[in-house]
MARVOBA-655071 format. One record per atom (N, C-alpha, C): chain; residue number from 1; atom name; x, y, z. Coordinates in Angstrom, 3 decimals. Example, Ala and Ser with C-alpha at 12.3 -4.5 7.8 and 13.67 -1.06 7.14 Angstrom:
BEGIN
{'A'; 1; 'N'; {13.190; -5.690; 7.800}};
{'A'; 1; 'CA'; {12.300; -4.500; 7.800}};
{'A'; 1; 'C'; {13.200; -3.300; 7.800}};
{'A'; 2; 'N'; {12.850; -2.250; 7.080}};
{'A'; 2; 'CA'; {13.670; -1.060; 7.140}};
{'A'; 2; 'C'; {12.900; 0.030; 7.870}};
This chain:
BEGIN
{'A'; 1; 'N'; {46.386; 2.770; -34.256}};
{'A'; 1; 'CA'; {45.155; 3.421; -35.316}};
{'A'; 1; 'C'; {43.846; 3.705; -34.526}};
{'A'; 2; 'N'; {43.338; 4.277; -34.173}};
{'A'; 2; 'CA'; {42.030; 4.577; -34.018}};
{'A'; 2; 'C'; {40.688; 4.443; -35.126}};
{'A'; 3; 'N'; {39.729; 3.538; -34.471}};
{'A'; 3; 'CA'; {38.670; 3.485; -35.562}};
{'A'; 3; 'C'; {37.461; 4.556; -35.138}};
{'A'; 4; 'N'; {36.302; 4.509; -35.675}};
{'A'; 4; 'CA'; {35.289; 4.928; -35.795}};
{'A'; 4; 'C'; {34.561; 4.150; -36.265}};
{'A'; 5; 'N'; {32.887; 4.520; -35.879}};
{'A'; 5; 'CA'; {31.852; 3.596; -36.463}};
{'A'; 5; 'C'; {31.358; 4.217; -37.697}};
{'A'; 6; 'N'; {30.520; 3.619; -38.371}};
{'A'; 6; 'CA'; {29.817; 4.528; -39.730}};
{'A'; 6; 'C'; {28.737; 4.775; -39.675}};
{'A'; 7; 'N'; {28.334; 5.900; -39.944}};
{'A'; 7; 'CA'; {27.106; 6.467; -39.658}};
{'A'; 7; 'C'; {25.852; 4.878; -39.656}};
{'A'; 8; 'N'; {25.790; 4.274; -40.774}};
{'A'; 8; 'CA'; {25.150; 3.019; -40.826}};
{'A'; 8; 'C'; {25.027; 2.532; -39.140}};
{'A'; 9; 'N'; {26.548; 2.259; -38.935}};
{'A'; 9; 'CA'; {26.571; 1.524; -37.654}};
{'A'; 9; 'C'; {25.654; 2.218; -36.365}};
{'A'; 10; 'N'; {25.986; 3.077; -36.687}};
{'A'; 10; 'CA'; {25.757; 4.336; -35.685}};
{'A'; 10; 'C'; {24.085; 3.800; -35.473}};
{'A'; 11; 'N'; {23.481; 4.112; -36.776}};
{'A'; 11; 'CA'; {22.029; 3.827; -36.390}};
{'A'; 11; 'C'; {21.621; 2.823; -36.083}};
{'A'; 12; 'N'; {22.206; 1.640; -36.691}};
{'A'; 12; 'CA'; {22.072; 0.226; -35.859}};
{'A'; 12; 'C'; {21.886; 0.283; -34.743}};
{'A'; 13; 'N'; {22.665; 1.200; -33.865}};
{'A'; 13; 'CA'; {22.295; 0.737; -32.437}};
{'A'; 13; 'C'; {21.103; 1.509; -31.679}};
{'A'; 14; 'N'; {20.487; 2.086; -32.725}};
{'A'; 14; 'CA'; {19.174; 2.534; -32.344}};
{'A'; 14; 'C'; {18.427; 1.989; -31.507}};
{'A'; 15; 'N'; {18.088; 2.150; -30.660}};
{'A'; 15; 'CA'; {17.202; 1.089; -29.526}};
{'A'; 15; 'C'; {17.823; 0.082; -28.627}};
{'A'; 16; 'N'; {19.124; 0.142; -28.980}};
{'A'; 16; 'CA'; {19.992; -0.730; -28.277}};
{'A'; 16; 'C'; {20.586; -0.315; -26.780}};
{'A'; 17; 'N'; {20.301; -0.868; -25.780}};
{'A'; 17; 'CA'; {20.454; -0.435; -24.244}};
{'A'; 17; 'C'; {21.903; 0.449; -24.148}};
{'A'; 18; 'N'; {21.240; 1.593; -23.354}};
{'A'; 18; 'CA'; {22.559; 2.756; -23.780}};
{'A'; 18; 'C'; {24.044; 2.055; -22.972}};
{'A'; 19; 'N'; {23.582; 1.462; -22.035}};
{'A'; 19; 'CA'; {25.248; 0.819; -21.080}};
{'A'; 19; 'C'; {25.766; -0.058; -22.367}};
{'A'; 20; 'N'; {24.985; -0.703; -23.355}};
{'A'; 20; 'CA'; {25.994; -1.434; -24.484}};
{'A'; 20; 'C'; {26.069; -0.809; -25.420}};
{'A'; 21; 'N'; {25.644; 0.521; -26.063}};
{'A'; 21; 'CA'; {26.252; 1.476; -26.635}};
{'A'; 21; 'C'; {27.430; 2.114; -26.525}};
{'A'; 22; 'N'; {27.570; 2.479; -24.799}};
{'A'; 22; 'CA'; {29.033; 3.090; -24.410}};
{'A'; 22; 'C'; {29.834; 1.812; -24.483}};
{'A'; 23; 'N'; {29.891; 0.500; -24.493}};
{'A'; 23; 'CA'; {30.655; -0.335; -24.240}};
{'A'; 23; 'C'; {31.602; -0.234; -25.855}};
{'A'; 24; 'N'; {30.160; -0.595; -26.897}};
{'A'; 24; 'CA'; {30.543; -0.339; -28.173}};
{'A'; 24; 'C'; {31.300; 0.711; -28.695}};
{'A'; 25; 'N'; {31.011; 1.885; -28.403}};
{'A'; 25; 'CA'; {31.713; 3.142; -28.858}};
{'A'; 25; 'C'; {32.619; 3.246; -27.809}};
{'A'; 26; 'N'; {33.315; 2.956; -27.480}};
{'A'; 26; 'CA'; {34.536; 2.915; -26.008}};
{'A'; 26; 'C'; {35.717; 1.670; -27.030}};
{'A'; 27; 'N'; {34.689; 0.677; -27.123}};
{'A'; 27; 'CA'; {35.768; -0.218; -27.961}};
{'A'; 27; 'C'; {36.245; -0.236; -29.299}};
{'A'; 28; 'N'; {35.608; 0.576; -30.148}};
{'A'; 28; 'CA'; {35.873; 0.935; -31.354}};
{'A'; 28; 'C'; {36.872; 1.951; -31.202}};
{'A'; 29; 'N'; {36.908; 3.267; -30.166}};
{'A'; 29; 'CA'; {37.947; 3.911; -29.936}};
{'A'; 29; 'C'; {39.300; 3.105; -29.620}};
{'A'; 30; 'N'; {39.410; 1.752; -28.732}};
{'A'; 30; 'CA'; {40.466; 1.219; -28.464}};
{'A'; 30; 'C'; {40.928; -0.432; -29.483}};
{'A'; 31; 'N'; {40.024; -0.528; -30.326}};
{'A'; 31; 'CA'; {40.412; -1.686; -30.996}};
{'A'; 31; 'C'; {41.138; -1.947; -32.031}};
{'A'; 32; 'N'; {42.293; -2.881; -31.896}};
{'A'; 32; 'CA'; {43.339; -3.156; -33.198}};
{'A'; 32; 'C'; {42.519; -3.747; -34.293}};
{'A'; 33; 'N'; {41.655; -3.914; -34.291}};
{'A'; 33; 'CA'; {40.486; -4.538; -35.462}};
{'A'; 33; 'C'; {39.571; -3.697; -35.924}};
{'A'; 34; 'N'; {39.067; -2.588; -36.942}};
{'A'; 34; 'CA'; {37.977; -1.780; -37.222}};
{'A'; 34; 'C'; {36.824; -3.091; -37.413}};
{'A'; 35; 'N'; {35.969; -2.860; -36.901}};
{'A'; 35; 'CA'; {34.784; -2.986; -37.156}};
{'A'; 35; 'C'; {33.229; -2.343; -36.595}};
{'A'; 36; 'N'; {32.152; -2.847; -37.219}};
{'A'; 36; 'CA'; {30.886; -2.446; -37.362}};
{'A'; 36; 'C'; {30.114; -2.721; -36.822}};
{'A'; 37; 'N'; {28.610; -2.494; -36.378}};
{'A'; 37; 'CA'; {27.355; -2.985; -36.087}};
{'A'; 37; 'C'; {26.754; -3.631; -37.115}};
{'A'; 38; 'N'; {26.399; -4.960; -37.043}};
{'A'; 38; 'CA'; {25.570; -5.352; -38.143}};
{'A'; 38; 'C'; {24.268; -5.785; -37.712}};
{'A'; 39; 'N'; {23.861; -5.637; -36.370}};
{'A'; 39; 'CA'; {22.395; -5.476; -35.932}};
{'A'; 39; 'C'; {22.595; -5.516; -34.486}};
{'A'; 40; 'N'; {21.487; -4.622; -34.132}};
{'A'; 40; 'CA'; {21.234; -4.378; -32.893}};
{'A'; 40; 'C'; {20.135; -4.775; -32.601}};
{'A'; 41; 'N'; {19.075; -3.918; -32.178}};
{'A'; 41; 'CA'; {17.114; -4.824; -32.244}};
{'A'; 41; 'C'; {17.197; -5.549; -33.536}};
{'A'; 42; 'N'; {16.035; -6.721; -33.047}};
{'A'; 42; 'CA'; {15.793; -7.328; -34.236}};
{'A'; 42; 'C'; {14.694; -7.730; -33.596}};
{'A'; 43; 'N'; {13.341; -8.147; -34.836}};
{'A'; 43; 'CA'; {12.228; -8.373; -34.907}};
{'A'; 43; 'C'; {11.990; -9.725; -34.423}};
{'A'; 44; 'N'; {10.554; -10.060; -34.161}};
{'A'; 44; 'CA'; {10.195; -11.486; -33.682}};
{'A'; 44; 'C'; {10.559; -12.404; -34.822}};
{'A'; 45; 'N'; {9.822; -11.627; -35.975}};
{'A'; 45; 'CA'; {9.937; -12.459; -37.673}};
{'A'; 45; 'C'; {11.360; -13.177; -37.674}};
{'A'; 46; 'N'; {12.263; -11.628; -37.645}};
{'A'; 46; 'CA'; {13.529; -11.889; -37.936}};
{'A'; 46; 'C'; {14.478; -13.076; -37.262}};
{'A'; 47; 'N'; {13.919; -12.747; -35.537}};
{'A'; 47; 'CA'; {14.523; -13.755; -34.770}};
{'A'; 47; 'C'; {14.111; -15.443; -35.387}};
{'A'; 48; 'N'; {12.596; -15.412; -35.370}};
{'A'; 48; 'CA'; {11.965; -16.941; -36.282}};
{'A'; 48; 'C'; {12.866; -17.397; -37.212}};
{'A'; 49; 'N'; {13.176; -16.353; -37.929}};
{'A'; 49; 'CA'; {13.860; -16.849; -39.466}};
{'A'; 49; 'C'; {15.357; -17.591; -38.906}};
{'A'; 50; 'N'; {16.008; -16.437; -37.993}};
{'A'; 50; 'CA'; {17.643; -17.232; -37.698}};
{'A'; 50; 'C'; {17.183; -18.679; -37.032}};
{'A'; 51; 'N'; {16.536; -18.414; -36.397}};
{'A'; 51; 'CA'; {16.536; -19.799; -35.256}};
{'A'; 51; 'C'; {16.034; -21.120; -36.513}};
{'A'; 52; 'N'; {14.857; -20.866; -37.381}};
{'A'; 52; 'CA'; {14.519; -21.723; -38.618}};
{'A'; 52; 'C'; {16.030; -22.344; -39.040}};
{'A'; 53; 'N'; {16.343; -21.135; -39.221}};
{'A'; 53; 'CA'; {17.912; -21.089; -40.322}};
{'A'; 53; 'C'; {18.630; -22.021; -39.294}};
{'A'; 54; 'N'; {18.936; -21.933; -37.762}};
{'A'; 54; 'CA'; {19.794; -22.599; -37.386}};
{'A'; 54; 'C'; {21.278; -21.447; -36.867}};
{'A'; 55; 'N'; {20.700; -20.221; -37.285}};
{'A'; 55; 'CA'; {21.926; -19.102; -36.541}};
{'A'; 55; 'C'; {21.908; -18.717; -35.676}};
{'A'; 56; 'N'; {20.526; -19.004; -35.394}};
{'A'; 56; 'CA'; {20.279; -18.345; -33.606}};
{'A'; 56; 'C'; {19.591; -19.853; -33.082}};
{'A'; 57; 'N'; {19.765; -20.208; -31.061}};
{'A'; 57; 'CA'; {19.168; -21.337; -31.031}};
{'A'; 57; 'C'; {18.095; -20.893; -30.062}};
{'A'; 58; 'N'; {17.744; -19.558; -29.829}};
{'A'; 58; 'CA'; {16.748; -19.032; -29.101}};
{'A'; 58; 'C'; {15.756; -18.271; -29.947}};
{'A'; 59; 'N'; {14.746; -18.140; -29.125}};
{'A'; 59; 'CA'; {13.173; -17.030; -29.523}};
{'A'; 59; 'C'; {13.380; -15.972; -28.307}};
{'A'; 60; 'N'; {14.176; -16.429; -27.591}};
{'A'; 60; 'CA'; {14.025; -15.659; -26.098}};
{'A'; 60; 'C'; {15.720; -14.327; -26.349}};
{'A'; 61; 'N'; {16.079; -14.572; -27.615}};
{'A'; 61; 'CA'; {17.348; -13.287; -28.304}};
{'A'; 61; 'C'; {17.303; -12.028; -27.347}};
{'A'; 62; 'N'; {18.350; -11.939; -26.632}};
{'A'; 62; 'CA'; {18.461; -10.390; -26.313}};
{'A'; 62; 'C'; {18.436; -9.232; -27.383}};
{'A'; 63; 'N'; {18.885; -9.217; -28.529}};
{'A'; 63; 'CA'; {18.584; -9.052; -29.327}};
{'A'; 63; 'C'; {16.970; -8.177; -29.597}};
{'A'; 64; 'N'; {15.844; -9.078; -28.962}};
{'A'; 64; 'CA'; {14.634; -8.557; -29.038}};
{'A'; 64; 'C'; {14.625; -7.238; -28.615}};
{'A'; 65; 'N'; {15.371; -7.292; -27.202}};
{'A'; 65; 'CA'; {15.257; -6.406; -26.178}};
{'A'; 65; 'C'; {16.306; -5.333; -26.234}};
{'A'; 66; 'N'; {17.075; -5.516; -27.252}};
{'A'; 66; 'CA'; {17.923; -4.286; -27.440}};
{'A'; 66; 'C'; {19.374; -4.277; -26.325}};
{'A'; 67; 'N'; {19.482; -5.576; -25.849}};
{'A'; 67; 'CA'; {20.498; -6.334; -24.970}};
{'A'; 67; 'C'; {21.432; -6.839; -25.432}};
{'A'; 68; 'N'; {21.435; -6.681; -27.203}};
{'A'; 68; 'CA'; {22.630; -7.713; -27.721}};
{'A'; 68; 'C'; {22.816; -6.831; -29.038}};
{'A'; 69; 'N'; {24.255; -6.954; -29.623}};
{'A'; 69; 'CA'; {25.085; -6.869; -30.528}};
{'A'; 69; 'C'; {25.128; -7.827; -31.188}};
{'A'; 70; 'N'; {25.231; -7.573; -32.643}};
{'A'; 70; 'CA'; {26.040; -8.314; -33.545}};
{'A'; 70; 'C'; {27.104; -7.224; -34.275}};
{'A'; 71; 'N'; {28.544; -7.806; -34.109}};
{'A'; 71; 'CA'; {29.775; -6.945; -34.720}};
{'A'; 71; 'C'; {30.447; -7.282; -35.886}};
{'A'; 72; 'N'; {30.838; -6.861; -36.749}};
{'A'; 72; 'CA'; {31.375; -7.185; -37.991}};
{'A'; 72; 'C'; {33.086; -6.669; -38.426}};
{'A'; 73; 'N'; {34.004; -7.636; -38.290}};
{'A'; 73; 'CA'; {35.064; -7.134; -38.041}};
{'A'; 73; 'C'; {35.558; -7.116; -39.590}};
{'A'; 74; 'N'; {36.836; -6.184; -39.617}};
{'A'; 74; 'CA'; {36.480; -5.276; -41.406}};
{'A'; 74; 'C'; {38.219; -5.545; -41.696}};
{'A'; 75; 'N'; {38.493; -5.751; -42.673}};
{'A'; 75; 'CA'; {39.766; -5.665; -42.864}};
{'A'; 75; 'C'; {39.727; -4.955; -44.203}};
{'A'; 76; 'N'; {40.804; -3.805; -44.476}};
{'A'; 76; 'CA'; {40.723; -2.555; -45.430}};
{'A'; 76; 'C'; {39.452; -2.789; -46.397}};
{'A'; 77; 'N'; {38.474; -2.602; -45.306}};
{'A'; 77; 'CA'; {37.093; -1.811; -45.302}};
{'A'; 77; 'C'; {36.093; -3.028; -46.230}};
{'A'; 78; 'N'; {36.586; -4.347; -45.738}};
{'A'; 78; 'CA'; {36.008; -5.139; -46.474}};
{'A'; 78; 'C'; {35.674; -6.313; -45.062}};
{'A'; 79; 'N'; {34.391; -6.836; -45.040}};
{'A'; 79; 'CA'; {33.921; -7.416; -44.171}};
{'A'; 79; 'C'; {34.582; -8.680; -43.590}};
{'A'; 80; 'N'; {34.856; -9.190; -42.544}};
{'A'; 80; 'CA'; {35.553; -10.768; -42.359}};
{'A'; 80; 'C'; {34.947; -11.597; -41.579}};
{'A'; 81; 'N'; {35.172; -12.548; -41.800}};
{'A'; 81; 'CA'; {34.284; -13.806; -40.825}};
{'A'; 81; 'C'; {35.758; -14.392; -40.383}};
{'A'; 82; 'N'; {36.828; -14.278; -40.751}};
{'A'; 82; 'CA'; {38.164; -14.863; -40.055}};
{'A'; 82; 'C'; {38.245; -14.686; -38.558}};
{'A'; 83; 'N'; {37.779; -15.883; -37.816}};
{'A'; 83; 'CA'; {37.672; -15.906; -36.590}};
{'A'; 83; 'C'; {38.521; -15.494; -35.714}};
{'A'; 84; 'N'; {40.365; -15.326; -35.912}};
{'A'; 84; 'CA'; {41.001; -14.448; -35.178}};
{'A'; 84; 'C'; {40.972; -13.000; -34.898}};
{'A'; 85; 'N'; {40.254; -12.711; -36.021}};
{'A'; 85; 'CA'; {39.944; -11.183; -35.997}};
{'A'; 85; 'C'; {38.780; -10.930; -34.707}};
{'A'; 86; 'N'; {37.939; -11.815; -34.411}};
{'A'; 86; 'CA'; {36.646; -11.676; -33.575}};
{'A'; 86; 'C'; {37.289; -11.895; -32.153}};
{'A'; 87; 'N'; {38.613; -12.730; -31.898}};
{'A'; 87; 'CA'; {39.016; -12.362; -30.562}};
{'A'; 87; 'C'; {39.601; -10.733; -30.231}};
{'A'; 88; 'N'; {40.258; -10.439; -31.463}};
{'A'; 88; 'CA'; {40.705; -8.886; -31.262}};
{'A'; 88; 'C'; {39.433; -8.216; -30.805}};
{'A'; 89; 'N'; {38.435; -8.297; -31.470}};
{'A'; 89; 'CA'; {37.248; -7.444; -31.326}};
{'A'; 89; 'C'; {36.638; -7.883; -30.101}};
{'A'; 90; 'N'; {36.541; -8.928; -29.537}};
{'A'; 90; 'CA'; {36.081; -9.107; -28.031}};
{'A'; 90; 'C'; {37.018; -8.916; -27.058}};
{'A'; 91; 'N'; {38.557; -8.722; -27.024}};
{'A'; 91; 'CA'; {39.509; -7.998; -26.398}};
{'A'; 91; 'C'; {39.014; -6.795; -26.302}};
{'A'; 92; 'N'; {38.771; -5.836; -27.133}};
{'A'; 92; 'CA'; {38.220; -4.530; -27.100}};
{'A'; 92; 'C'; {37.315; -4.190; -26.702}};
{'A'; 93; 'N'; {36.289; -5.333; -26.441}};
{'A'; 93; 'CA'; {34.933; -5.111; -25.810}};
{'A'; 93; 'C'; {35.383; -5.798; -24.563}};
{'A'; 94; 'N'; {35.904; -6.354; -24.362}};
{'A'; 94; 'CA'; {36.343; -6.796; -22.885}};
{'A'; 94; 'C'; {36.991; -5.867; -21.986}};
{'A'; 95; 'N'; {37.823; -4.942; -22.792}};
{'A'; 95; 'CA'; {38.648; -3.759; -21.990}};
{'A'; 95; 'C'; {37.507; -2.588; -21.781}};
{'A'; 96; 'N'; {36.810; -2.608; -22.760}};
{'A'; 96; 'CA'; {36.036; -1.577; -22.940}};
{'A'; 96; 'C'; {34.688; -1.727; -21.886}};
{'A'; 97; 'N'; {34.321; -2.915; -21.647}};
{'A'; 97; 'CA'; {33.524; -3.491; -20.643}};
{'A'; 97; 'C'; {33.807; -3.127; -18.914}};
{'A'; 98; 'N'; {35.054; -3.582; -18.717}};
{'A'; 98; 'CA'; {35.905; -2.944; -17.469}};
{'A'; 98; 'C'; {35.851; -1.636; -17.208}};
{'A'; 99; 'N'; {36.666; -0.630; -18.102}};
{'A'; 99; 'CA'; {36.312; 1.191; -17.969}};
{'A'; 99; 'C'; {34.827; 1.363; -17.561}};
{'A'; 100; 'N'; {33.757; 0.761; -18.582}};
{'A'; 100; 'CA'; {32.555; 1.149; -18.544}};
{'A'; 100; 'C'; {32.013; 0.600; -17.064}};
{'A'; 101; 'N'; {32.377; -0.496; -16.737}};
{'A'; 101; 'CA'; {32.026; -1.277; -15.510}};
{'A'; 101; 'C'; {30.445; -2.060; -16.054}};
{'A'; 102; 'N'; {30.378; -2.642; -16.980}};
{'A'; 102; 'CA'; {29.229; -3.151; -17.880}};
{'A'; 102; 'C'; {29.382; -4.754; -17.678}};
{'A'; 103; 'N'; {28.726; -5.527; -17.295}};
{'A'; 103; 'CA'; {29.140; -6.893; -17.587}};
{'A'; 103; 'C'; {28.529; -7.264; -19.050}};
{'A'; 104; 'N'; {29.493; -8.027; -19.827}};
{'A'; 104; 'CA'; {29.250; -8.397; -21.083}};
{'A'; 104; 'C'; {29.483; -10.135; -21.392}};
{'A'; 105; 'N'; {28.745; -10.803; -21.753}};
{'A'; 105; 'CA'; {28.623; -12.075; -22.712}};
{'A'; 105; 'C'; {29.178; -11.840; -23.842}};
{'A'; 106; 'N'; {29.883; -12.760; -24.338}};
{'A'; 106; 'CA'; {30.385; -12.999; -25.670}};
{'A'; 106; 'C'; {29.939; -14.534; -26.299}};
{'A'; 107; 'N'; {29.501; -14.425; -27.709}};
{'A'; 107; 'CA'; {28.800; -15.585; -28.286}};
{'A'; 107; 'C'; {29.823; -16.512; -28.610}};
{'A'; 108; 'N'; {31.106; -16.453; -28.429}};
{'A'; 108; 'CA'; {32.145; -17.515; -28.485}};
{'A'; 108; 'C'; {32.819; -18.202; -27.183}};
{'A'; 109; 'N'; {32.328; -17.684; -26.255}};
{'A'; 109; 'CA'; {32.386; -18.292; -25.141}};
{'A'; 109; 'C'; {31.227; -17.882; -24.257}};
{'A'; 110; 'N'; {30.350; -18.963; -24.451}};
{'A'; 110; 'CA'; {28.888; -18.645; -23.738}};
{'A'; 110; 'C'; {29.428; -19.221; -22.211}};
{'A'; 111; 'N'; {30.186; -19.799; -21.912}};
{'A'; 111; 'CA'; {30.405; -20.626; -20.839}};
{'A'; 111; 'C'; {31.004; -19.438; -19.370}};
{'A'; 112; 'N'; {31.281; -18.630; -20.133}};
{'A'; 112; 'CA'; {31.946; -17.404; -19.052}};
{'A'; 112; 'C'; {30.851; -16.032; -19.080}};
{'A'; 113; 'N'; {30.243; -16.229; -18.053}};
{'A'; 113; 'CA'; {28.989; -15.226; -17.824}};
{'A'; 113; 'C'; {29.097; -13.771; -17.919}};
{'A'; 114; 'N'; {30.761; -13.071; -17.839}};
{'A'; 114; 'CA'; {30.833; -12.214; -17.942}};
{'A'; 114; 'C'; {32.586; -11.723; -18.312}};
{'A'; 115; 'N'; {32.861; -11.550; -19.294}};
{'A'; 115; 'CA'; {34.141; -11.285; -20.021}};
{'A'; 115; 'C'; {35.222; -10.583; -19.277}};
{'A'; 116; 'N'; {34.562; -9.511; -18.383}};
{'A'; 116; 'CA'; {35.284; -8.814; -17.841}};
{'A'; 116; 'C'; {36.264; -9.674; -16.753}};
{'A'; 117; 'N'; {35.757; -10.763; -16.061}};
{'A'; 117; 'CA'; {36.845; -11.794; -15.120}};
{'A'; 117; 'C'; {37.518; -12.742; -15.814}};
{'A'; 118; 'N'; {37.729; -12.859; -17.152}};
{'A'; 118; 'CA'; {38.416; -13.452; -17.983}};
{'A'; 118; 'C'; {39.744; -12.724; -17.605}};
{'A'; 119; 'N'; {40.669; -13.453; -17.335}};
{'A'; 119; 'CA'; {42.044; -12.767; -17.440}};
{'A'; 119; 'C'; {43.160; -13.392; -18.554}};
{'A'; 120; 'N'; {42.770; -14.133; -18.891}};
{'A'; 120; 'CA'; {43.909; -14.383; -20.558}};
{'A'; 120; 'C'; {43.349; -13.798; -21.397}};
{'A'; 121; 'N'; {43.964; -14.150; -22.793}};
{'A'; 121; 'CA'; {43.517; -13.754; -23.995}};
{'A'; 121; 'C'; {42.251; -14.328; -24.299}};
{'A'; 122; 'N'; {41.045; -13.070; -25.436}};
{'A'; 122; 'CA'; {39.633; -13.935; -25.453}};
{'A'; 122; 'C'; {39.839; -14.875; -26.350}};
{'A'; 123; 'N'; {41.174; -15.515; -27.396}};
{'A'; 123; 'CA'; {41.031; -16.576; -27.691}};
{'A'; 123; 'C'; {40.938; -17.816; -26.867}};
{'A'; 124; 'N'; {41.790; -17.800; -25.772}};
{'A'; 124; 'CA'; {41.853; -18.448; -24.483}};
{'A'; 124; 'C'; {40.289; -19.326; -24.062}};
{'A'; 125; 'N'; {39.830; -18.108; -24.405}};
{'A'; 125; 'CA'; {37.973; -17.789; -24.099}};
{'A'; 125; 'C'; {37.443; -19.028; -24.338}};
{'A'; 126; 'N'; {37.884; -18.522; -25.893}};
{'A'; 126; 'CA'; {36.562; -19.227; -27.048}};
{'A'; 126; 'C'; {37.040; -20.763; -26.891}};
{'A'; 127; 'N'; {38.149; -21.002; -26.812}};
{'A'; 127; 'CA'; {38.973; -22.315; -26.930}};
{'A'; 127; 'C'; {38.619; -23.198; -25.576}};
{'A'; 128; 'N'; {38.329; -22.352; -24.290}};
{'A'; 128; 'CA'; {37.912; -22.729; -23.016}};
{'A'; 128; 'C'; {36.531; -23.572; -23.036}};
{'A'; 129; 'N'; {35.411; -22.841; -23.699}};
{'A'; 129; 'CA'; {34.207; -22.676; -24.132}};
{'A'; 129; 'C'; {33.903; -24.028; -24.544}};
{'A'; 130; 'N'; {34.971; -24.002; -25.962}};
{'A'; 130; 'CA'; {34.896; -25.307; -27.246}};
{'A'; 130; 'C'; {35.322; -26.653; -26.101}};
{'A'; 131; 'N'; {36.619; -26.338; -25.333}};
{'A'; 131; 'CA'; {36.823; -27.531; -24.868}};
{'A'; 131; 'C'; {35.910; -28.202; -23.793}};
{'A'; 132; 'N'; {35.130; -27.345; -23.284}};
{'A'; 132; 'CA'; {33.942; -27.444; -22.196}};
{'A'; 132; 'C'; {32.913; -28.571; -23.040}};
{'A'; 133; 'N'; {32.277; -28.091; -24.284}};
{'A'; 133; 'CA'; {31.130; -28.296; -24.439}};
{'A'; 133; 'C'; {31.649; -30.220; -25.127}};
{'A'; 134; 'N'; {32.946; -29.724; -25.774}};
{'A'; 134; 'CA'; {33.255; -31.407; -26.326}};
{'A'; 134; 'C'; {33.362; -32.505; -25.347}};
{'A'; 135; 'N'; {33.518; -31.746; -24.059}};
{'A'; 135; 'CA'; {33.650; -32.875; -22.823}};
{'A'; 135; 'C'; {32.403; -33.416; -22.036}};
{'A'; 136; 'N'; {31.622; -32.078; -22.565}};
{'A'; 136; 'CA'; {30.066; -32.730; -22.516}};
{'A'; 136; 'C'; {29.592; -33.706; -23.346}};
{'A'; 137; 'N'; {30.338; -33.795; -24.261}};
{'A'; 137; 'CA'; {29.574; -34.365; -25.456}};
{'A'; 137; 'C'; {28.804; -33.571; -26.463}};
{'A'; 138; 'N'; {28.823; -32.359; -26.664}};
{'A'; 138; 'CA'; {27.825; -31.309; -27.306}};
{'A'; 138; 'C'; {28.613; -30.134; -28.084}};
{'A'; 139; 'N'; {28.369; -30.008; -29.355}};
{'A'; 139; 'CA'; {28.814; -29.329; -30.224}};
{'A'; 139; 'C'; {28.793; -27.574; -29.825}};
{'A'; 140; 'N'; {30.093; -27.278; -29.851}};
{'A'; 140; 'CA'; {30.013; -25.866; -29.577}};
{'A'; 140; 'C'; {29.030; -24.920; -30.316}};
{'A'; 141; 'N'; {28.342; -23.567; -30.052}};
{'A'; 141; 'CA'; {28.072; -23.066; -31.063}};
{'A'; 141; 'C'; {28.396; -21.492; -30.779}};
{'A'; 142; 'N'; {28.930; -21.339; -31.808}};
{'A'; 142; 'CA'; {29.860; -20.107; -32.076}};
{'A'; 142; 'C'; {29.706; -19.056; -32.701}};
{'A'; 143; 'N'; {29.363; -18.055; -32.018}};
{'A'; 143; 'CA'; {28.690; -17.025; -32.492}};
{'A'; 143; 'C'; {29.583; -15.830; -32.209}};
{'A'; 144; 'N'; {31.009; -15.654; -32.815}};
{'A'; 144; 'CA'; {31.695; -14.603; -32.448}};
{'A'; 144; 'C'; {31.435; -13.481; -32.496}};
{'A'; 145; 'N'; {30.601; -13.047; -33.749}};
{'A'; 145; 'CA'; {30.275; -11.181; -33.794}};
{'A'; 145; 'C'; {29.181; -11.148; -32.334}};
{'A'; 146; 'N'; {28.734; -11.787; -31.879}};
{'A'; 146; 'CA'; {27.734; -11.548; -30.696}};
{'A'; 146; 'C'; {28.114; -11.368; -29.549}};
{'A'; 147; 'N'; {27.322; -9.800; -28.874}};
{'A'; 147; 'CA'; {27.945; -9.780; -27.521}};
{'A'; 147; 'C'; {26.607; -9.183; -26.799}};
{'A'; 148; 'N'; {26.548; -9.423; -25.218}};
{'A'; 148; 'CA'; {25.217; -9.027; -25.018}};
{'A'; 148; 'C'; {25.407; -8.698; -23.578}};
{'A'; 149; 'N'; {24.741; -7.994; -23.228}};
{'A'; 149; 'CA'; {24.809; -7.285; -21.759}};
{'A'; 149; 'C'; {23.806; -8.769; -20.473}};
{'A'; 150; 'N'; {24.584; -8.979; -19.443}};
{'A'; 150; 'CA'; {24.347; -9.344; -18.479}};
{'A'; 150; 'C'; {23.165; -8.970; -17.760}};
{'A'; 151; 'N'; {22.248; -10.085; -17.577}};
{'A'; 151; 'CA'; {21.241; -9.396; -16.909}};
{'A'; 151; 'C'; {20.871; -10.218; -15.456}};
């Protein structure tokens, strides 16, 4: 089954770096799980609110410069936070990034600087990150909807 972005998702890509838009557009065409864009460019004010709420960890977010997007997985037209769905979205983003030759980092596998180099399933990439953080005595910060350009 082939999916496509809604008009609202396309509008949310306004101001997003062209390379990242290309990856997202290719990923929606090859994904096993439907998704939409819930956020592209973000204001400083919104970023401050997210940091204050603990939903973001930095005021230096790539959303501020159009170098990041947040994607929402959909099942039967309804948004879902089920983590396993984001493994599939990440797999589509990885394949699209390889095809488009664009470096992408995934917010559920921060330790991997570019998901194009990961050879296993994206679920394993996330688990690798989680295990790494726990070995360091740190709590993992899983932001599975988040994808950003490598700079």
